[in-house]
Backbone as CSV, one residue per row, in Angstrom:
resi,resn,N_x,N_y,N_z,CA_x,CA_y,CA_z,C_x,C_y,C_z
1,MET,268.938,147.117,153.505,267.488,147.145,153.703,267.178,145.602,153.897
2,ILE,265.897,145.383,154.548,265.594,144.136,154.687,265.091,143.596,153.541
3,SER,265.050,142.220,153.446,264.903,141.482,152.114,263.315,141.218,152.001
4,HIS,262.796,140.622,150.945,261.334,140.310,150.704,261.167,139.097,151.582
5,ALA,261.993,138.377,151.680,261.801,137.046,152.533,261.591,137.446,154.053
6,GLN,262.342,138.373,154.409,262.129,138.940,155.872,260.719,139.591,155.996
7,ILE,260.477,140.238,155.166,259.215,141.050,155.306,257.967,139.885,155.391
8,GLN,257.964,138.923,154.532,257.057,137.882,154.638,257.058,137.168,155.913
9,TYR,258.182,136.783,156.484,258.295,136.286,157.791,257.673,137.199,158.930
10,ILE,258.041,138.474,158.868,257.411,139.472,159.893,255.896,139.415,159.715
11,ILE,255.465,139.445,158.547,253.936,139.550,158.330,253.376,138.304,158.784
12,HIS,253.782,137.015,158.568,253.461,135.953,159.036,253.349,135.700,160.635
13,VAL,254.376,136.238,161.268,254.480,136.246,162.714,253.364,137.105,163.250
14,TYR,253.254,138.424,162.650,252.202,139.206,163.057,250.696,138.528,162.819
15,GLN,250.590,137.927,161.909,249.303,137.278,161.692,248.875,136.109,162.534
16,GLU,250.074,135.250,162.934,249.981,133.855,163.386,250.034,134.259,164.974
17,LYS,250.548,135.425,165.461,251.120,135.747,166.816,251.979,134.322,167.438
18,SER,252.837,133.833,166.538,253.542,132.806,166.873,254.729,132.692,165.938
19,PHE,255.977,132.479,166.536,256.934,132.145,165.630,257.093,130.716,164.856
20,GLN,256.558,129.743,165.765,256.502,128.457,165.192,255.346,128.265,164.056
21,LYS,254.414,128.877,164.373,253.244,128.867,163.551,253.655,129.473,162.139
22,ALA,254.355,130.791,162.276,254.730,131.325,161.193,255.755,130.498,160.213
23,ALA,256.647,129.938,161.053,257.695,129.237,160.308,256.905,128.034,159.606
24,ASP,255.874,127.499,160.261,255.344,126.422,159.493,254.593,126.952,158.194
25,LYS,253.978,128.035,158.194,253.383,128.554,157.270,254.253,128.945,156.108
26,CYS,255.587,129.275,156.479,256.719,129.882,155.597,257.412,128.681,154.989
27,PHE,257.200,127.281,155.546,258.063,126.207,155.143,259.497,126.288,155.646
28,VAL,259.599,126.967,156.690,261.062,127.003,157.201,260.959,126.525,158.535
29,THR,262.325,126.314,159.179,262.370,125.958,160.690,262.245,127.144,161.435
30,GLN,261.710,127.013,162.644,261.639,128.202,163.551,262.917,128.904,163.668
31,PRO,263.883,128.182,164.222,265.407,129.049,164.264,265.727,129.821,162.994
32,THR,265.345,129.397,161.949,265.596,130.050,160.742,264.863,131.385,160.754
33,LEU,263.604,131.111,160.734,262.711,132.329,160.793,263.083,133.355,161.824
34,SER,263.218,132.939,162.955,263.711,133.755,164.227,264.968,134.633,163.928
35,MET,265.934,133.759,163.376,267.132,134.356,163.163,266.943,135.497,161.965
36,GLN,266.188,135.375,160.966,266.027,136.229,159.856,265.393,137.468,160.521
37,ILE,264.358,137.373,161.428,263.639,138.420,161.885,264.667,139.274,162.534
38,LYS,265.462,138.715,163.573,266.399,139.312,164.267,267.289,140.058,163.375
39,LYS,267.686,139.596,162.351,268.643,140.278,161.442,267.909,141.604,160.836
40,ALA,266.605,141.492,160.681,265.884,142.649,160.086,265.632,143.559,161.148
41,GLU,265.441,143.346,162.307,265.527,144.276,163.711,266.883,144.955,163.681
42,GLN,267.759,144.183,163.521,269.105,144.939,163.625,269.383,145.897,162.653
43,THR,268.814,145.398,161.310,268.985,146.416,160.215,268.401,147.600,160.446
44,LEU,266.993,147.547,160.842,266.075,148.544,161.121,266.589,149.401,162.411
45,GLY,267.164,148.732,163.188,267.529,149.598,164.565,266.518,149.432,165.521
46,TYR,265.606,148.741,165.458,264.499,148.707,166.564,263.786,147.351,166.526
47,PRO,263.463,146.906,167.786,262.665,145.686,167.924,261.164,145.583,167.353
48,ILE,260.766,144.687,166.511,259.621,144.742,165.864,258.404,143.902,166.913
49,PHE,258.785,143.025,167.559,258.037,142.163,168.271,258.516,142.118,169.857
50,ASN,257.482,142.040,170.604,257.688,141.842,171.933,257.620,140.270,172.261
51,ARG,258.755,139.796,172.517,258.689,138.299,172.641,258.477,137.825,174.267
52,ASP,258.179,138.597,175.093,257.797,138.415,176.521,256.162,138.366,176.680
53,THR,255.376,138.426,175.729,254.028,138.336,175.666,253.679,137.035,175.183
54,ASN,252.580,136.656,175.558,251.962,135.647,175.081,250.353,135.641,174.895
55,PRO,249.923,135.776,173.569,250.671,135.447,172.405,251.709,136.712,172.115
56,ILE,252.645,136.575,171.260,253.587,137.705,170.816,252.759,138.731,170.168
57,CYS,253.283,140.013,170.507,252.701,141.090,170.058,253.626,142.159,169.505
58,LEU,253.229,143.165,168.749,254.056,144.093,168.154,254.644,145.234,169.231
59,THR,255.768,145.706,169.049,256.136,146.814,169.746,255.660,148.120,169.134
60,SER,255.776,149.317,169.824,255.309,150.386,169.237,255.971,150.731,167.948
61,PHE,257.197,150.532,167.690,257.877,150.525,166.415,257.295,149.669,165.349
62,GLY,256.948,148.332,165.968,256.257,147.374,164.942,255.010,147.922,164.618
63,GLU,253.976,148.428,165.598,252.900,148.827,165.128,252.961,150.147,163.768
64,GLU,253.872,150.836,163.940,254.007,151.786,162.869,254.575,151.053,161.679
65,LEU,255.439,150.249,161.737,255.975,149.439,160.625,255.098,148.641,159.748
66,MET,254.271,147.789,160.373,253.283,147.081,159.788,252.596,147.482,158.570
67,PRO,252.036,148.683,158.545,251.353,148.954,157.441,252.149,149.410,156.206
68,ARG,253.344,149.811,156.422,254.475,150.014,155.550,254.726,148.537,154.624
69,LEU,254.914,147.715,155.539,255.516,146.224,155.127,254.261,145.538,154.309
70,PHE,252.960,146.041,154.758,251.854,145.494,153.904,251.856,146.205,152.521
71,ASP,252.095,147.418,152.547,252.301,148.084,151.174,253.227,147.623,150.223
72,ILE,254.576,147.212,150.936,255.568,146.738,150.236,255.145,145.300,149.611
73,GLU,254.569,144.416,150.512,254.064,143.155,149.990,253.102,143.261,148.990
74,GLU,252.217,144.205,149.043,251.252,144.405,147.923,251.801,144.654,146.750
75,SER,252.835,145.662,146.627,253.546,146.040,145.457,254.187,144.626,144.719
76,PHE,254.636,143.770,145.636,255.227,142.504,145.207,254.247,141.684,144.527
77,GLN,253.043,141.465,145.015,251.925,140.792,144.715,251.456,141.450,143.445
78,LYS,251.295,142.588,143.051,251.020,143.191,141.846,252.015,142.928,140.731
79,LEU,253.345,142.926,141.325,254.205,142.367,140.218,254.082,141.076,139.796
80,ASP,253.953,140.165,140.831,253.776,138.843,140.404,252.547,138.440,139.731
81,ILE,251.369,139.309,139.987,250.180,139.250,138.995,250.425,139.621,137.641
82,PHE,251.293,140.781,137.416,251.582,141.278,136.126,252.222,140.274,135.318
83,ILE,253.313,139.542,135.966,254.058,138.598,135.165,253.254,137.495,134.914
84,GLN,252.418,136.886,135.701,251.418,135.684,135.293,250.489,136.067,134.426
85,GLN,249.977,137.410,134.470,249.049,137.788,133.158,249.851,137.843,131.990
86,LYS,250.888,138.367,131.903,251.688,138.359,130.609,251.971,136.806,130.110
87,GLU,252.107,135.936,130.853,252.468,134.584,130.750,250.999,133.723,130.662
88,GLY,249.943,134.440,130.802,248.729,133.786,130.574,248.423,132.754,131.653
89,LYS,248.919,132.851,132.740,248.812,131.773,133.957,248.031,132.385,134.974
90,TYR,247.493,133.578,134.999,247.041,134.123,136.170,245.731,133.755,136.346
91,GLN,245.174,133.317,137.649,243.663,132.935,137.896,243.527,133.640,139.301
92,GLU,242.811,134.393,139.585,242.753,135.131,140.900,242.036,134.196,141.760
93,GLU,242.491,134.217,143.029,241.863,133.485,144.254,241.286,134.421,145.286
94,ILE,240.014,134.380,145.644,239.398,135.331,146.767,238.947,134.456,147.720
95,LYS,239.576,134.950,148.958,239.166,134.252,150.273,238.144,135.134,150.956
96,LEU,236.824,134.621,151.150,235.620,135.324,151.579,235.189,134.943,152.993
97,GLY,235.379,135.763,153.874,234.998,135.330,155.302,233.410,135.899,155.294
98,ILE,232.417,134.835,155.994,231.168,135.220,156.088,230.737,134.914,157.423
99,ILE,229.947,135.566,158.253,229.295,135.135,159.561,228.346,134.087,159.197
100,PRO,228.299,133.029,160.265,227.552,131.929,159.951,226.201,131.904,159.744
101,THR,225.382,133.026,160.224,224.101,133.300,160.061,223.606,133.782,158.710
102,VAL,224.659,134.186,157.955,224.493,134.743,156.589,224.854,133.687,155.795
103,SER,226.031,132.909,156.050,226.689,131.856,155.099,225.716,130.725,154.791
104,ILE,224.783,130.706,155.810,223.934,129.372,155.777,222.892,129.500,154.606
105,TYR,222.634,130.720,154.132,221.855,130.867,152.876,222.623,131.376,151.545
106,MET,223.682,132.143,151.957,224.501,133.018,150.890,225.513,132.077,150.157
107,VAL,225.928,130.848,150.880,227.078,130.010,150.341,226.317,129.239,149.148
108,PRO,224.907,128.698,149.333,224.465,128.029,148.069,224.182,129.004,146.900
109,TYR,223.592,130.342,147.097,223.614,131.209,146.269,224.944,131.493,145.497
110,LEU,225.887,131.521,146.155,227.241,132.022,145.586,227.689,130.751,144.695
111,TYR,227.250,129.492,145.130,227.597,128.343,144.301,226.936,128.363,142.941
112,LYS,225.501,128.545,143.003,224.671,128.537,142.066,225.213,129.654,140.924
113,VAL,225.643,130.784,141.281,225.887,131.673,140.071,227.421,131.855,139.865
114,TRP,228.174,131.320,140.666,229.659,131.527,140.666,230.332,131.201,139.104
115,ASP,230.222,130.199,138.656,230.809,129.769,137.346,230.353,130.761,136.181
116,LYS,229.067,131.127,136.244,228.471,132.132,135.252,229.040,133.512,135.409
117,GLU,229.192,134.013,136.720,229.340,135.570,137.071,231.165,135.512,137.199
118,PHE,231.780,134.619,137.609,233.322,134.717,138.018,233.982,133.487,137.166
119,PRO,234.024,133.231,136.100,234.578,132.077,135.516,236.093,131.826,135.632
120,ASN,236.720,132.845,135.887,238.172,132.627,136.127,238.650,133.181,137.515
121,VAL,237.672,133.063,138.301,238.144,133.562,139.813,237.912,132.044,140.715
122,ASN,238.800,131.728,141.529,238.523,130.744,142.529,238.139,131.325,143.904
123,LEU,237.192,130.745,144.443,236.501,131.197,145.751,236.838,130.371,146.702
124,LYS,237.173,130.844,147.991,237.344,130.089,149.077,236.621,130.736,150.263
125,ILE,235.702,130.062,150.939,234.880,130.706,151.855,235.101,130.074,153.124
126,VAL,235.074,131.055,154.212,235.481,130.531,155.650,234.383,131.239,156.437
127,GLU,233.793,130.410,157.426,232.947,130.982,158.482,233.471,131.476,159.573
128,LEU,233.244,132.560,160.111,233.745,133.227,161.249,232.884,134.071,161.957
129,PRO,232.673,133.955,163.204,231.876,135.065,163.890,232.382,136.544,163.836
130,THR,231.520,137.337,164.101,231.925,138.816,163.879,233.338,139.436,164.167
131,GLU,233.538,139.186,165.433,234.970,139.745,165.970,236.103,139.177,165.151
132,LYS,235.945,137.838,165.152,237.067,137.165,164.312,237.314,137.347,162.836
133,LEU,236.114,137.665,162.232,236.085,138.125,160.897,236.679,139.632,160.670
134,LEU,236.382,140.435,161.582,236.948,141.936,161.495,238.576,141.671,161.652
135,GLN,238.953,140.805,162.533,240.392,140.626,162.709,241.052,139.953,161.458
136,ALA,240.208,138.974,160.924,240.889,138.329,159.822,241.167,139.205,158.604
137,VAL,240.079,140.062,158.335,240.211,140.912,157.171,241.146,142.048,157.534
138,GLY,241.279,142.619,158.824,242.425,143.490,159.218,243.754,143.038,158.947
139,GLU,243.886,141.640,159.247,245.273,141.129,159.159,245.665,140.389,157.667
140,LYS,244.640,140.427,156.945,244.753,139.972,155.452,244.744,138.476,155.421
141,LYS,244.117,137.807,156.283,243.923,136.526,156.276,242.753,136.189,155.454
142,VAL,241.915,136.836,155.203,240.756,136.729,154.241,240.869,138.100,153.476
143,ASP,240.450,138.045,152.292,240.389,139.284,151.327,239.302,140.260,151.677
144,ALA,238.057,139.629,152.155,236.775,140.506,152.274,235.941,139.814,153.252
145,GLY,235.101,140.633,153.813,234.165,139.892,154.716,232.813,140.342,154.517
146,ILE,231.798,139.567,154.987,230.337,139.941,154.994,229.845,139.588,156.433
147,MET,229.339,140.601,156.850,228.602,140.635,158.291,227.457,141.385,158.444
148,ALA,226.876,141.210,159.599,225.788,142.333,159.974,226.375,143.536,160.437
149,GLY,226.049,144.667,159.715,226.732,145.918,160.185,226.133,146.585,161.195
150,PRO,226.654,147.783,161.605,227.607,148.507,160.891,229.122,147.845,161.137
151,VAL,229.961,148.126,160.102,231.343,148.120,160.413,231.868,148.990,161.175
152,PRO,232.605,148.628,162.317,233.242,149.743,163.261,234.311,150.484,162.695
153,GLY,234.496,151.714,163.124,235.739,152.475,162.946,235.718,152.688,161.340
154,GLU,236.857,153.347,161.001,237.108,153.762,159.532,238.168,153.118,158.896
155,ARG,238.642,151.750,159.352,239.646,151.255,158.715,239.534,150.584,157.523
156,PHE,238.155,150.141,157.297,237.764,149.488,156.148,236.994,150.132,155.157
157,ASP,236.877,149.840,153.751,235.997,150.284,152.842,234.692,149.151,152.952
158,ASP,233.521,149.974,153.108,232.524,148.986,153.237,231.299,149.554,152.537
159,CYS,230.256,148.772,152.262,228.986,148.957,151.633,227.829,148.218,152.118
160,ILE,226.792,148.621,152.191,225.667,147.807,152.392,225.086,146.971,151.255
161,LEU,225.013,145.665,151.428,224.591,144.717,150.383,223.142,144.758,150.308
162,PHE,222.409,144.342,151.544,220.932,144.551,151.679,220.492,144.439,152.900
163,ASN,219.306,144.888,153.294,218.804,144.826,154.649,217.857,143.601,154.574
164,GLU,217.842,142.975,155.765,217.274,141.749,156.065,216.326,141.796,157.171
165,GLU,215.066,141.516,157.042,214.118,141.546,158.040,214.375,140.287,158.969
166,ILE,214.327,140.377,160.186,214.373,139.265,161.368,212.918,138.854,161.749
167,LYS,212.705,137.673,161.530,211.559,137.042,161.898,211.504,136.492,163.272
168,ILE,210.342,136.356,164.061,210.104,135.677,165.242,209.476,134.240,165.200
169,TYR,210.203,133.199,165.630,209.791,131.815,165.590,209.457,131.438,166.867
170,ALA,207.892,131.530,167.110,207.239,131.239,168.415,206.074,130.301,168.257
171,PRO,206.483,128.906,167.970,205.432,128.180,167.400,204.184,127.976,168.381
172,GLN,204.239,128.332,169.669,203.345,128.202,170.609,202.553,129.478,170.939
173,TYR,203.082,130.414,170.300,202.232,131.712,170.702,201.146,131.870,169.651
174,GLU,200.227,132.452,170.099,198.753,132.388,169.521,198.533,133.996,169.029
175,GLY,198.541,134.048,167.778,198.446,135.294,167.101,199.185,135.629,165.808
176,ASN,199.203,136.619,165.017,199.956,136.762,163.948,201.080,137.773,164.045
177,GLY,200.668,139.055,164.599,201.611,140.068,164.902,201.976,139.859,166.250
178,VAL,203.379,140.366,166.696,204.038,140.317,167.900,204.696,141.416,168.491
179,LEU,204.577,141.924,169.649,205.467,142.928,170.333,206.590,142.328,170.973
180,ALA,207.686,143.206,171.151,208.790,142.695,172.075,208.233,142.385,173.486
181,ASP,207.416,143.049,173.957,206.818,142.945,175.195,206.032,141.567,175.387
182,ASP,205.522,141.035,174.241,204.843,139.746,174.375,205.828,138.635,174.560
183,LEU,207.069,138.786,174.402,208.080,137.801,174.392,208.712,137.693,175.788
184,LYS,208.416,138.678,176.712,209.257,138.831,177.988,209.116,137.597,178.794
185,ASN,207.990,136.784,178.801,207.635,135.812,179.621,207.898,134.414,178.796
186,MET,208.418,134.596,177.618,208.838,133.307,177.102,210.269,133.063,177.151
187,LYS,210.705,131.799,176.933,212.115,131.419,177.079,212.803,131.766,175.689
188,PRO,213.984,132.443,175.824,214.722,132.745,174.459,215.611,131.602,174.124
189,TRP,215.726,131.179,172.855,216.645,130.360,172.443,217.831,130.993,171.726
190,LEU,218.815,131.207,172.266,219.935,132.059,171.848,220.984,131.346,171.117
191,LEU,221.679,132.082,170.346,222.808,131.507,169.417,224.064,131.826,170.715
192,SER,225.040,131.082,170.334,226.273,131.304,171.226,226.890,132.565,171.219
193,LYS,227.690,132.970,172.133,228.365,134.140,172.111,229.325,134.384,170.838
194,GLY,229.370,135.585,170.381,230.141,135.903,169.187,229.300,135.808,167.929
195,ASN,228.116,135.404,168.005,227.195,135.537,166.744,226.488,136.861,167.024
196,CYS,226.408,137.771,165.923,225.758,138.994,165.953,224.257,138.911,166.265
197,LEU,223.775,137.875,165.720,222.269,137.536,165.650,221.886,137.410,167.200
198,ARG,222.719,136.951,167.920,222.265,136.767,169.452,222.170,138.211,169.978
199,THR,223.172,139.081,169.879,223.217,140.518,170.377,221.902,141.139,169.960
200,GLN,221.562,140.829,168.607,220.224,141.880,168.012,219.131,141.287,168.783
201,MET,219.184,139.736,169.031,217.923,139.376,169.737,217.831,139.980,171.283
202,ILE,218.939,140.113,171.921,218.919,140.614,173.048,218.618,142.065,173.150
203,ASN,219.083,142.767,172.214,218.630,144.288,172.032,216.974,144.241,171.847
204,PHE,216.660,143.470,170.856,215.256,143.696,170.504,214.193,143.157,171.512
205,CYS,214.715,142.190,172.224,213.874,141.755,173.218,213.937,142.308,174.779
206,ALA,215.096,143.095,174.679,215.427,143.880,176.118,215.820,142.589,177.086
207,LEU,216.709,141.574,176.512,216.783,140.569,177.546,218.018,140.998,178.348
208,LYS,218.082,140.351,179.585,219.246,140.643,180.536,220.197,139.314,180.346
209,GLN,221.423,139.657,179.828,222.480,138.769,179.464,222.838,137.822,180.651
210,GLU,222.715,138.397,181.804,223.275,137.731,183.052,222.295,136.954,183.475
211,GLU,220.993,136.824,183.277,220.042,135.989,183.812,220.217,134.472,183.329
212,LYS,220.361,133.654,184.205,220.404,132.137,183.901,219.200,131.375,184.387
213,SER,218.932,130.363,183.499,217.815,129.455,183.779,218.355,128.149,184.425
214,SER,217.644,127.224,184.962,218.027,125.964,185.452,218.643,125.060,184.407
215,TRP,218.188,125.289,183.088,218.607,124.470,181.929,218.798,125.297,180.853
216,ASP,219.973,125.404,180.309,220.192,126.215,179.074,220.877,125.560,177.840
217,TYR,220.768,126.230,176.894,221.450,125.652,175.590,221.645,127.067,174.876
218,GLU,223.077,126.998,174.423,223.418,128.079,173.534,224.482,127.433,172.373
219,GLY,223.893,127.731,171.089,224.661,127.078,170.037,224.727,127.826,168.884
220,GLY,225.384,127.532,167.754,225.586,128.213,166.509,224.624,127.501,165.458
221,ASN,223.670,126.669,165.879,222.848,125.942,164.774,221.391,126.547,164.827
222,LEU,220.980,127.195,163.844,219.719,127.850,163.775,218.598,126.769,163.595
223,GLU,218.871,125.673,162.783,217.846,124.533,162.838,217.566,123.924,164.371
224,LEU,218.902,123.708,164.978,218.389,123.075,166.547,217.655,124.003,167.335
225,LEU,217.904,125.441,167.179,217.105,126.369,168.009,215.700,126.364,167.613
226,THR,215.387,126.221,166.361,213.974,126.144,166.046,213.358,124.845,166.456
227,LYS,214.039,123.779,166.405,213.656,122.629,166.901,213.302,122.622,168.496
228,MET,214.352,123.225,169.258,214.062,123.421,170.795,212.760,124.275,171.051
229,ALA,212.484,125.439,170.140,211.418,126.233,170.306,210.022,125.369,170.096
230,LYS,210.148,124.648,169.081,209.003,123.818,168.868,208.621,122.736,169.944
231,LEU,209.717,121.945,170.266,209.450,120.853,171.169,209.091,121.476,172.652
232,HIS,209.791,122.600,173.058,209.825,122.939,174.442,209.173,124.415,174.702
233,GLY,208.741,125.110,173.671,208.233,126.411,173.907,209.308,127.466,173.737
234,GLY,209.029,128.685,173.759,210.119,129.814,173.846,209.838,130.271,172.292
235,PHE,211.071,130.903,172.154,211.089,131.617,170.894,212.585,131.929,170.401
236,THR,212.928,131.954,169.204,214.032,132.545,168.620,213.794,133.367,167.476
237,LEU,214.992,134.059,166.966,214.845,134.822,165.948,215.617,134.386,164.716
238,LEU,214.870,134.389,163.565,215.453,133.776,162.119,215.576,134.927,161.044
239,PRO,216.688,134.947,160.306,216.880,135.603,159.249,215.807,135.332,158.063
240,GLU,215.292,136.581,157.553,214.343,136.377,156.571,214.900,135.346,155.389
241,TYR,215.964,135.445,154.790,216.537,134.780,153.742,216.920,133.381,154.144
242,TYR,217.076,133.011,155.341,217.165,131.690,155.925,215.810,130.940,155.675
243,LEU,214.811,131.843,156.207,213.412,131.313,156.251,213.115,130.717,154.862
244,GLN,213.572,131.596,153.758,212.989,131.278,152.378,213.425,129.938,152.026
245,MET,214.584,129.395,152.670,214.970,128.064,152.542,214.245,127.000,153.196
246,GLN,213.440,127.401,154.244,212.622,126.554,155.023,211.215,126.626,154.989
247,PRO,210.658,126.262,153.770,209.009,126.512,153.621,208.347,126.240,154.746
248,LYS,208.428,125.171,155.335,207.616,124.446,156.510,207.772,125.622,157.639
249,LEU,208.869,126.360,157.887,208.854,127.195,159.052,208.145,128.436,158.711
250,GLN,208.001,128.754,157.378,207.456,130.062,156.994,205.921,130.316,157.441
251,LYS,205.160,129.239,157.767,203.838,129.110,158.076,203.672,129.362,159.584
252,THR,204.808,129.318,160.354,204.721,129.576,161.561,205.267,130.702,162.309
253,VAL,206.097,131.486,161.321,206.741,132.582,162.021,205.883,133.901,162.155
254,LEU,206.392,134.728,162.931,205.681,135.850,163.329,206.436,136.881,162.810
255,THR,205.582,138.119,162.391,206.098,139.319,162.115,205.836,140.364,163.222
256,ALA,206.916,141.089,163.592,206.930,142.178,164.339,206.099,143.374,163.940
257,GLU,205.506,143.950,164.893,204.808,145.135,164.273,205.762,146.282,163.923
258,ASN,205.412,147.089,162.865,206.071,148.166,162.224,206.612,149.016,163.357
259,PRO,207.966,149.565,163.108,209.050,149.058,162.075,209.520,147.536,162.540
260,ALA,209.599,146.785,161.448,210.048,145.327,161.773,211.461,145.318,162.094
261,PRO,211.897,144.525,163.055,213.449,144.485,163.396,214.230,143.793,162.172
262,ALA,215.264,144.403,161.941,216.061,144.110,160.781,217.539,144.046,160.995
263,ARG,218.400,143.573,160.060,219.841,143.817,160.143,220.396,144.242,158.721
264,SER,221.336,144.926,158.688,222.073,145.334,157.519,223.264,144.294,157.243
265,ILE,223.225,143.792,155.900,224.404,143.078,155.693,225.323,143.722,154.930
266,VAL,226.569,143.723,155.274,227.627,144.585,154.818,228.773,143.768,154.302
267,GLY,229.242,144.377,153.204,230.598,143.651,152.682,231.744,144.667,152.818
268,PHE,232.904,144.269,153.403,233.905,144.938,153.454,235.230,144.452,153.517
269,HIS,236.209,145.144,153.193,237.527,145.050,152.960,238.509,146.182,153.207
270,LEU,239.803,145.757,153.117,240.980,146.824,153.483,240.856,147.816,152.080
271,PRO,241.282,149.005,152.242,241.040,149.818,150.925,242.139,149.619,149.998
272,ARG,243.372,149.211,150.350,244.442,148.858,149.556,244.306,147.350,149.329
273,ASN,243.915,146.945,148.077,243.485,145.433,147.923,243.724,145.146,146.569
274,THR,244.516,144.339,146.239,244.859,143.827,144.601,243.735,143.331,144.065
275,LYS,242.839,142.867,144.959,241.472,142.034,144.355,240.156,142.735,144.467
276,ARG,240.355,144.213,144.724,239.077,144.860,145.012,238.107,144.929,143.712
277,VAL,238.589,144.847,142.566,237.813,144.850,141.481,236.793,143.655,141.466
278,ASN,237.294,142.484,141.709,236.419,141.337,141.847,235.606,141.351,143.084
279,ILE,236.150,141.816,144.182,235.517,141.957,145.222,234.181,142.778,145.217
280,GLN,234.502,143.993,144.407,233.318,144.807,144.349,232.255,144.341,143.299
281,LYS,232.687,143.246,142.416,231.851,142.613,141.587,230.994,141.664,142.299
282,ILE,231.620,140.898,143.415,230.890,140.126,144.110,229.714,140.826,145.015
283,TYR,230.245,142.313,145.560,229.144,142.875,146.247,227.885,143.109,145.327
284,ASN,227.979,143.547,144.073,227.107,143.961,143.012,226.010,142.516,142.788
285,VAL,226.851,141.575,142.730,226.088,140.155,142.279,225.196,139.946,143.654
286,LEU,225.721,140.135,144.886,224.720,139.857,145.993,223.731,141.014,146.178
287,LYS,224.045,142.273,145.699,222.919,143.193,145.804,221.699,142.760,144.692
288,LYS,222.175,142.115,143.834,220.959,141.920,142.677,220.495,140.655,143.217
289,GLY,221.091,139.921,143.928,220.411,138.457,144.321,219.437,138.574,145.479
290,TYR,219.807,139.769,146.200,218.888,139.859,147.382,218.157,141.288,147.272
291,PRO,217.305,141.579,146.431,216.654,142.692,146.077,215.895,143.311,147.416
292,GLN,215.703,144.730,147.309,214.983,145.080,148.559,213.735,145.718,148.105
293,PRO,212.616,145.510,149.116,211.343,146.340,148.913,211.572,147.659,149.322
294,SER,211.069,148.655,148.524,211.231,150.005,148.971,210.194,150.558,150.143
295,ASP,209.166,149.882,150.052,208.082,150.540,150.922,208.205,149.945,152.523
296,LYS,209.012,149.086,152.826,209.065,148.455,154.166,209.891,149.178,155.169
297,LYS,209.213,149.513,156.266,209.803,150.187,157.445,210.561,149.208,158.308
298,LEU,211.882,149.555,158.555,212.805,148.470,159.173,213.324,149.175,160.358
299,ASN,213.675,148.460,161.512,214.442,148.938,162.601,215.690,148.115,162.614
300,ILE,216.662,148.630,162.083,217.974,148.107,162.137,218.642,147.903,163.488
301,LEU,218.613,146.864,163.828,219.113,146.637,165.201,220.798,146.465,165.284
302,PRO,221.459,146.899,166.322,222.764,146.983,166.542,223.226,145.671,167.027
303,TRP,224.425,145.209,166.345,225.012,143.857,166.689,225.977,143.963,167.842
304,LYS,226.056,145.086,168.199,227.078,144.961,169.438,226.626,145.778,170.510
């Protein structure tokens, strides 16, 4: 049977899509890693990777094998945790991926409550756009993710943390309430592709993605988008909890007529996860930190 080291090499190649990058992660030379994987393939009797593709991908046998290797690796992790706990050395680390338009307000909140709520857990946060976040959680590069739902498919365990109203920032618009039709003749300032709030804005305002203007900007910076709308007209959409950190903007945002546009913020992780107890605790802390009004009618916008 193949060794634990060979299993780790295979998993790293699967995650990195590269023998060289996997070797760097495992602190071995690329020829050593390649040789060990070749030996594993000979032992199993089937090739695991298709080496003719760029990036490297799994064979059909490899696709069937990977979930089983992840299960074995999880068992080794549980054993390692058990030994560390017996020796009084264990401190869990959770790597949490968050989409940028949520992390902008959620990271300061988590920092504020972390020492009190999770005194024995190390937290590492990485910002990723939605599609890359789904991939990272699926490949166990991060332990859990937070995105604007719904989470596609049935691969992950997920739960709604809170619903968040989306406000309209159109400083040159006259009036308090606004309809989507009112925005059709105004320039939209969009986040870059890969940000789900961009797609939600396109869906809410019925924008045509292929339309181009003579001068355009697309970026991932909400603050810059608001400055462009203020200086040059037009509008953009802003998450409710981001606005709570921007008191000057609160006076100039518009509320769409009922039901108000909104997004569901969702936490998700793989079902078999050695860290799921603390991951669920993080979800519960976020639910308490972002309480929901019970009487507000919301129109949850799709992110895709």
